[in-house]
C-alpha positions as CSV (number, residue, x, y, z in Angstrom):
1,M,255.1,72.0,125.6
2,K,258.6,70.5,125.2
3,A,259.4,71.4,128.8
4,A,256.3,69.7,130.0
5,L,257.0,66.5,128.0
6,A,260.6,66.5,129.3
7,R,259.3,66.2,132.8
8,I,257.1,63.1,132.2
9,R,258.7,60.0,133.6
10,F,258.1,57.8,130.5
11,T,260.4,55.0,131.5
12,E,258.7,54.6,134.9
13,L,255.2,54.7,133.3
14,Q,256.1,52.1,130.7
15,L,257.6,49.8,133.3
16,L,254.5,50.1,135.5
17,V,252.5,48.5,132.8
18,V,254.1,45.2,133.5
19,P,253.0,44.8,137.2
20,S,249.6,46.2,136.3
21,I,249.0,43.5,133.7
22,M,250.4,40.9,136.1
23,T,248.1,42.0,138.9
24,V,245.0,42.1,136.7
25,V,245.7,38.7,135.1
26,G,246.5,37.2,138.5
27,L,243.3,38.5,140.0
28,L,241.2,37.1,137.1
29,T,243.0,33.8,137.4
30,I,242.3,33.6,141.1
31,F,238.6,34.6,140.9
32,L,237.7,32.7,137.7
33,A,240.0,29.7,137.3
34,S,239.6,28.3,140.8
35,T,237.9,24.9,140.8
36,R,237.0,25.0,144.5
37,D,234.0,26.6,146.1
38,L,235.7,29.3,148.0
39,N,234.1,32.6,149.2
40,W,235.7,35.0,146.8
41,D,234.6,38.6,147.1
42,W,234.3,40.4,143.7
43,R,234.6,43.7,145.4
44,D,238.2,43.0,146.1
45,I,238.9,43.1,142.4
46,W,237.8,46.7,142.2
47,V,239.8,47.7,145.3
48,S,242.9,46.0,143.9
49,L,242.4,47.8,140.6
50,A,242.1,51.1,142.5
51,Y,245.5,50.4,144.0
52,M,247.1,50.0,140.6
53,A,245.4,53.3,139.5
54,A,247.0,54.9,142.6
55,V,250.4,53.7,141.5
56,F,250.0,55.4,138.1
57,A,248.7,58.5,139.8
58,I,251.8,58.7,142.0
59,S,254.1,58.4,138.9
60,I,252.2,61.2,137.2
61,W,252.4,63.3,140.4
62,F,256.2,62.8,140.4
63,S,256.2,64.2,136.8
64,I,254.1,67.1,137.8
65,T,256.3,68.0,140.7
66,G,259.4,67.7,138.5
67,F,261.0,64.9,140.5
68,K,264.0,63.5,138.6
69,G,264.9,60.5,140.7
70,D,265.4,56.9,139.7
71,Q,262.6,55.6,137.3
72,V,263.2,51.8,137.8
73,L,263.0,51.4,141.5
74,F,259.3,52.2,141.9
75,P,258.2,49.7,139.2
76,I,260.2,47.0,140.9
77,V,258.5,47.7,144.2
78,V,255.1,47.7,142.5
79,C,255.9,44.3,141.0
80,L,256.7,42.8,144.4
81,S,253.8,44.5,146.2
82,G,251.4,43.4,143.4
83,L,252.5,39.8,143.8
84,G,252.0,40.1,147.6
85,L,248.5,41.4,147.0
86,L,247.8,38.5,144.7
87,M,249.0,36.0,147.3
88,M,246.9,37.7,150.1
89,Q,243.8,37.6,147.8
90,R,244.5,33.9,147.1
91,L,245.2,32.9,150.7
92,T,242.4,34.7,152.4
93,P,239.5,32.5,151.5
94,S,241.4,29.3,152.3
95,L,242.6,30.6,155.6
96,V,239.1,31.7,156.5
97,E,238.0,28.1,156.2
98,I,240.5,27.3,159.0
99,D,240.1,30.4,161.2
100,D,237.5,33.3,160.7
101,S,240.0,35.8,162.1
102,Y,241.7,35.8,158.7
103,A,238.6,37.3,157.0
104,G,240.1,40.7,156.5
105,L,243.6,39.7,155.6
106,A,243.5,40.7,151.9
107,R,241.7,44.0,152.5
108,Q,244.1,44.8,155.4
109,Q,247.0,44.2,153.0
110,L,245.3,46.7,150.5
111,I,244.9,49.3,153.3
112,Y,248.6,49.0,154.2
113,L,249.7,49.2,150.6
114,G,247.6,52.3,150.2
115,M,249.2,53.8,153.3
116,G,252.6,52.8,152.1
117,L,252.1,54.5,148.8
118,A,251.0,57.7,150.6
119,L,254.1,57.5,152.8
120,L,256.4,57.0,149.8
121,A,254.8,59.9,147.9
122,G,255.0,62.0,151.1
123,V,258.7,61.4,151.6
124,V,259.5,62.1,147.9
125,T,257.4,65.3,147.9
126,F,258.3,66.8,151.2
127,V,261.8,65.6,152.1
128,R,263.6,68.1,149.9
129,N,266.7,68.2,152.1
130,I,268.1,65.1,153.9
131,G,270.5,67.2,155.9
132,W,268.1,67.5,158.8
133,L,268.2,63.7,159.2
134,R,272.0,64.0,159.7
135,R,271.7,66.9,162.2
136,Y,269.5,64.9,164.6
137,K,271.4,61.6,164.4
138,Y,271.5,61.0,168.1
139,T,267.8,61.8,168.4
140,W,267.0,59.2,165.9
141,A,269.2,56.6,167.5
142,F,268.0,57.1,171.1
143,G,264.4,57.6,170.0
144,G,264.4,54.2,168.2
145,L,266.0,52.4,171.1
146,G,263.7,54.1,173.5
147,L,260.7,52.7,171.6
148,M,262.2,49.2,171.8
149,L,262.8,49.6,175.6
150,L,259.2,50.8,176.0
151,T,258.0,47.8,174.1
152,M,260.1,45.5,176.3
153,V,258.4,46.9,179.4
154,I,254.8,47.4,178.3
155,G,254.6,45.7,174.9
156,T,252.4,42.8,173.8
157,E,253.9,39.3,173.5
158,R,253.0,37.1,170.6
159,Y,254.6,33.8,169.5
160,G,257.1,34.0,172.4
161,A,258.4,37.4,171.4
162,R,257.6,40.9,172.9
163,L,257.8,43.0,169.8
164,W,254.5,45.0,169.5
165,L,253.4,48.2,171.1
166,E,249.7,48.8,171.3
167,I,248.6,52.4,170.8
168,G,244.8,52.6,170.9
169,P,243.5,50.5,168.0
170,F,246.9,50.3,166.3
171,T,249.7,47.8,166.9
172,I,253.2,48.8,166.0
173,Q,256.3,46.6,165.7
174,T,258.8,49.1,167.1
175,S,261.9,47.4,165.8
176,E,260.8,48.3,162.2
177,I,261.0,52.0,163.1
178,T,264.3,51.4,165.0
179,K,266.0,49.9,162.0
180,I,265.6,53.1,159.9
181,A,266.6,55.2,162.9
182,M,269.8,53.2,163.4
183,V,270.7,53.4,159.8
184,V,270.3,57.2,159.8
185,F,272.5,57.4,162.9
186,L,275.2,55.1,161.5
187,A,275.2,57.0,158.1
188,A,275.6,60.4,159.8
189,Y,278.3,59.2,162.2
190,L,280.3,57.5,159.5
191,A,280.0,60.5,157.2
192,E,281.4,62.8,159.9
193,N,284.2,60.5,161.1
194,Q,285.1,58.5,158.0
195,E,288.7,59.7,157.7
196,L,289.4,58.9,161.4
197,I,287.7,55.5,161.1
198,V,289.8,54.6,158.1
199,S,293.0,55.5,159.9
200,T,294.5,52.7,162.0
201,Y,297.3,52.1,164.5
202,R,299.3,48.9,164.8
203,V,299.2,46.6,167.8
204,G,301.6,43.8,167.0
205,P,300.5,42.2,163.8
206,L,297.0,43.8,163.9
207,R,295.9,47.1,162.6
208,L,293.1,48.5,164.8
209,P,290.8,51.5,164.3
210,P,290.8,54.5,166.7
211,I,288.7,53.2,169.6
212,P,287.3,56.6,170.7
213,Y,285.7,57.1,167.3
214,L,284.6,53.5,166.7
215,M,283.3,53.0,170.2
216,P,280.0,55.1,169.9
217,M,278.9,53.0,167.0
218,V,279.9,49.7,168.7
219,L,278.0,50.7,171.8
220,M,274.9,51.7,169.9
221,W,275.0,48.4,168.0
222,G,275.6,46.4,171.2
223,F,272.8,48.1,173.0
224,S,270.4,47.6,170.2
225,M,271.4,43.9,170.0
226,L,270.9,43.6,173.8
227,V,267.4,45.0,173.5
228,V,266.5,42.9,170.6
229,V,267.7,39.7,172.2
230,A,265.9,40.7,175.4
231,Q,262.7,41.0,173.3
232,N,263.4,37.5,171.9
233,D,263.5,38.9,168.3
234,L,266.6,37.2,167.0
235,G,265.8,37.9,163.3
236,T,266.0,41.7,163.9
237,A,269.2,41.2,165.8
238,L,270.7,39.5,162.8
239,L,269.4,42.2,160.6
240,F,270.9,45.0,162.7
241,F,274.2,43.2,162.8
242,G,274.4,42.7,159.0
243,V,273.5,46.4,158.4
244,F,276.2,47.5,160.8
245,L,278.9,45.4,159.1
246,A,277.9,46.5,155.6
247,M,277.9,50.2,156.5
248,L,281.2,49.9,158.4
249,Y,282.8,48.1,155.4
250,M,281.5,50.8,153.0
251,A,283.0,53.5,155.1
252,S,286.4,51.9,155.9
253,G,287.0,49.5,153.0
254,R,288.7,47.3,155.5
255,L,287.9,43.5,155.3
256,T,289.5,43.0,158.7
257,Y,286.6,44.9,160.3
258,V,284.1,42.5,158.7
259,I,286.2,39.5,159.8
260,A,286.3,40.8,163.4
261,G,282.6,41.5,163.3
262,L,281.8,38.0,162.0
263,A,284.0,36.5,164.8
264,A,282.1,38.6,167.3
265,F,278.8,37.4,165.8
266,A,279.9,33.8,166.1
267,V,280.6,34.2,169.7
268,G,277.3,36.0,170.2
269,V,275.5,33.1,168.5
270,Y,277.2,30.6,170.7
271,V,276.3,32.5,173.8
272,A,272.7,33.0,172.7
273,Y,272.4,29.3,171.9
274,N,273.4,28.4,175.4
275,M,271.3,31.0,177.1
276,F,268.0,30.9,175.2
277,G,265.9,27.8,174.9
278,R,264.1,29.4,171.9
279,V,267.3,29.6,170.0
280,Q,268.1,26.0,170.8
281,L,264.7,24.9,169.6
282,R,265.0,26.8,166.3
283,V,268.5,25.3,165.6
284,A,267.2,21.8,166.5
285,N,264.2,22.2,164.1
286,W,266.5,23.6,161.4
287,L,268.9,20.6,161.7
288,D,266.2,17.9,162.0
289,P,262.6,19.0,161.7
290,W,261.6,15.3,161.6
291,R,262.5,15.0,165.3
292,D,259.1,16.4,166.0
293,P,257.1,16.4,162.8
294,I,253.6,17.1,164.3
295,D,254.6,20.0,166.5
296,A,257.9,21.9,166.5
297,G,259.0,20.7,163.0
298,Y,255.6,20.8,161.4
299,Q,255.9,24.2,159.8
300,Q,259.4,23.5,158.3
301,I,258.3,20.2,156.9
302,Q,255.1,21.6,155.3
303,G,257.1,24.4,153.8
304,E,259.5,21.9,152.2
305,Y,256.6,19.8,150.9
306,A,255.1,23.0,149.4
307,L,258.3,23.9,147.6
308,A,258.7,20.3,146.3
309,A,255.1,20.2,145.1
310,G,255.5,23.3,143.0
311,R,258.2,21.7,140.8
312,L,259.1,23.9,137.8
313,F,255.9,25.7,136.8
314,G,253.8,25.4,140.0
315,A,250.3,24.1,140.6
316,G,248.8,27.4,139.5
317,L,247.3,30.3,141.5
318,A,244.6,28.9,143.9
319,Q,245.4,25.3,142.9
320,G,247.8,24.4,145.7
321,H,247.4,23.7,149.4
322,P,249.8,26.3,151.0
323,T,247.5,26.9,154.0
324,F,248.7,23.6,155.5
325,I,251.8,25.7,156.5
326,P,251.3,27.7,159.7
327,A,251.9,31.5,159.2
328,V,252.0,31.0,155.5
329,H,250.8,34.6,154.9
330,S,253.9,36.0,156.7
331,D,256.9,33.8,157.6
332,Y,256.3,31.2,154.8
333,I,254.9,33.3,151.9
334,F,257.9,32.2,149.8
335,A,256.9,28.6,150.2
336,A,253.4,29.5,149.0
337,I,254.8,31.2,145.9
338,G,257.0,28.1,145.2
339,E,254.0,25.8,145.4
340,E,251.7,27.7,143.2
341,L,254.1,29.5,140.8
342,G,256.9,26.9,140.9
343,L,260.6,27.2,140.7
344,L,260.2,29.8,137.9
345,G,258.1,31.9,140.2
346,T,260.5,31.9,143.0
347,V,263.4,32.7,140.6
348,V,261.5,35.7,139.3
349,V,260.9,36.9,142.9
350,L,264.6,36.5,143.7
351,L,265.6,38.3,140.5
352,L,263.2,41.2,141.4
353,C,264.7,41.4,144.9
354,L,268.2,41.3,143.4
355,L,267.4,44.1,140.9
356,L,265.9,46.1,143.8
357,V,269.2,45.8,145.7
358,F,271.2,46.6,142.6
359,R,269.2,49.8,142.0
360,G,269.7,50.8,145.7
361,L,273.4,50.3,145.5
362,S,273.6,52.2,142.2
363,I,271.8,55.1,143.9
364,S,274.4,55.1,146.7
365,L,277.2,55.4,144.1
366,R,275.4,58.4,142.5
367,A,274.7,60.1,145.8
368,R,276.0,63.7,146.1
369,D,277.7,63.3,149.5
370,S,278.9,60.7,151.9
371,F,275.9,60.8,154.1
372,G,273.5,60.1,151.2
373,R,275.9,57.3,150.1
374,F,276.0,55.6,153.5
375,L,272.3,56.1,154.0
376,A,271.4,54.5,150.7
377,V,273.8,51.6,151.4
378,G,272.2,51.0,154.8
379,L,268.6,51.2,153.6
380,T,269.4,48.9,150.7
381,T,271.1,46.4,153.0
382,I,268.0,46.2,155.2
383,L,266.0,45.0,152.2
384,A,268.8,42.6,151.1
385,I,269.2,41.0,154.5
386,Q,265.5,40.7,155.1
387,T,265.2,38.7,151.8
388,L,268.2,36.5,152.6
389,I,266.9,35.7,156.1
390,I,263.4,34.8,155.1
391,V,264.4,32.9,151.9
392,G,267.3,31.2,153.6
393,G,265.0,30.1,156.5
394,T,262.3,28.8,154.1
395,V,264.7,26.6,152.2
396,R,266.6,25.6,155.4
397,L,269.9,27.2,154.6
398,I,269.7,29.0,158.0
399,P,267.4,28.6,161.0
400,L,264.0,30.3,160.4
401,T,263.5,33.7,162.1
402,G,260.4,35.9,162.1
403,I,261.4,38.3,159.3
404,T,259.0,39.3,156.4
405,L,259.7,39.1,152.7
406,P,259.8,42.8,151.6
407,F,256.6,44.0,150.0
408,I,255.1,40.5,149.7
409,S,254.5,39.1,153.2
410,A,251.6,40.3,155.3
411,G,252.7,42.7,158.1
412,G,251.7,46.3,158.4
413,S,254.6,47.8,160.3
414,S,257.2,46.1,158.0
415,L,255.3,47.0,154.8
416,L,255.0,50.7,155.8
417,T,258.7,50.9,156.8
418,N,259.8,49.4,153.5
419,F,257.8,52.0,151.6
420,I,259.5,54.7,153.6
421,I,262.9,53.1,152.7
422,I,262.0,53.3,149.0
423,G,260.9,56.9,149.4
424,L,264.2,57.8,150.9
425,L,266.1,56.0,148.2
426,L,264.1,57.7,145.5
427,R,264.8,61.1,147.2
428,I,268.5,60.4,147.4
429,S,268.5,59.5,143.7
430,D,267.2,62.9,142.8
431,P,270.1,65.0,141.3
432,D,268.4,68.1,142.6
433,L,268.4,66.9,146.2
434,A,269.7,69.5,148.7
435,G,272.3,68.2,151.1
């Protein structure tokens, strides 16, 4: 009996109560407190409650299987995904009034959340040894890049970017798969060559790394950046670059590498600005959205209005007008949260994201080997940079790029990929993990 009780993940179960209550109260608020005659579907309540039940079932399954990994990370993810579910349930009826194609948005989010939970549980249950990821590092790297090249040739173009690959009834954003594959490659390569990368030789006043050992990583990064820019997906290019720098700094501890990388990035931005009209348009809209307030700058202006209208406490769930913002369910979900939950709501979201990053980095420090440490840093950096890009774009700190807010924005490929990331982080946190 004592052994069985010792295996129960009490901390995780207790923390899961918080997002469960938040989700239930939020759903009731949306369905009962709305003063407008919108087409709410009561069946969505039961499906949403089933999702929360599945969350507890997974935690219990972790206890049954004797999983000893981090007990805080999963509840944080459930908080964020629960908020995302609430926002999709709230936005769907309003969006349907504008366009009938949004009719299945909330249920689609539920389906992807269910699939994400299944993937997370599958990774934690079946990936008992992460060594096989390390052994096939080049397979992951070239496989991910191959998918992106295939998308560039036969992919589907939307909103001016060719990012999606259609496979039967399914549409996949291949860059989401590639970002995990690239992190696995970089983690494996850095783990095998860390001592050589740390060593330097002097050229005048500069200390440079051994080019033969650094070049494969630089080439893989440069090639992925080239493909991403060719696909017109600048947000993912920025994400790849940030992850690359973070992992290289983690392995070498040398700030000069970061400075050199930032300088190279500045040159790349300048070249991209002069070569791509889409980049020029984004920068122009970022600097002055009022130059074209009814077309190119409309989205940015409406997003700022929404954030301002929310003030401190927000208008309340289902009481604002966030659907005036184009792509509010994906690119501008943070503005919708700001309008209806106020400054306090956005601060809570940012604190949850910060806590998620903190737990990921703490997992990296507790990893049993260098590969697990670098892998955890890279995966955590993906989530951190995604958050910085989408929030920074919403509040006009940086030009807006098409990146989703982790676990909150609509987007099947991104949502599923993020759950895989959490599954890998949980597995790395297990002290019984085989190397």
